[in-house]
N, C-alpha and C positions, 0 to 999 in steps of 0.2 A: 235433599244433597245432603251426603254427612259432613260433619266439620271438618274443616281443612286445617292442620297445625303446621306451622312452619319453625322447628325448631331452629333458634341461632342461639349463639354464643353469650348473650348477653339477656336472653331470656325468649319468646314466642311471639308470634303473631298467627292469629285463629281468625279462620273464616266458616261462622255458623249462621243458621238461620236469621242472628240477630245483627248481621253484617260481620264488620271487621274490627277487631279490638288485639290489644296487646297483653302481655301478662311481662314482667319483670323487665320491661324497658323503661318505663319513666320513674322519676324521683317521687318517692312520698313525700307528704308533707311530715315534718318531724313533731308535729302537733297531736294530729289525726289519722296518720298512716294514709291518706286518701291522694291519689296521684292527681285529680283535679282540684284541690284545694288552692284555692288563692289568697289563702291570709283570713279567710271569714269564717273559719272551723271554731267549735265551742272549745278548741282547748282538751279535748277529752281525754287526752294521753298523761295526764297528771301537769304536776309543777315541772315545766318544762323552759322556764324563761333562758332568754341567750340562745334557744339552739340554733334558731334562725335569725340572721339579721336581715334587714329590709333589702340588702344587694344579692344576699344569698337567695331568699326567696324570688326576687325578678330573676335572678341566673333559671333557677330552678324551673319556673313559669316559663322562661324561653324555651330550654331545654323540653319540657315535654310537648310546648307548641309544636316543636320542630318534629318531633318525635309523633303526633299528632298527625304533622304534613305527611311524614314517610308513609305512617297509616294509610293515608288519604289518596296518595298518589298510587299505592300498592293495590288498595283494593278498584280504583280504576283502573287500572290497567290489566287487572285480572278480571275484572267484570267484561269489559270490551274483547277480549282475548288477545290483547297483544300480548300477554305474559300468561304462562302456564305454570301452575303451582309445583308440579313435576317436572321444572325445567333448573337443574343444577345451578344456572347462570344467575336466577333469581333471588337464589339464597344467598351468592357470591354477592350479589350486588349490594343487597340490603346488610349482611355486614359489614360492607364497603361503607354505606353511607351513615351504619349507625356509628361504626367507628369513629368516623371523621365528625362526626355530629357530636361525638365526646370528647372529642379529642381539643373542638372549638371551644371550650369551655374554658371560662378564665382560672 
């Protein structure tokens, strides 16, 4: 099956042979630019003291975990046939969920 890309205003969700993942939806670590970093990176971005407080790091982690949940739910619904990639309501629902997630941040 070829890759399926759902383009969204905030980024994209991609279904490939490797599963479902997103691009541009998660907040990257300001130190290493990885979106799955939990404060244990090597600081390869150089001198970045004070870029992110502990509270900001926790907020970023919660936000990114929420995006992971949206991705997982989307994959489950698409995999079992409850949703179709070409249904415009899917894109609308994802946009609404992502916007609500972004707006719920402190």
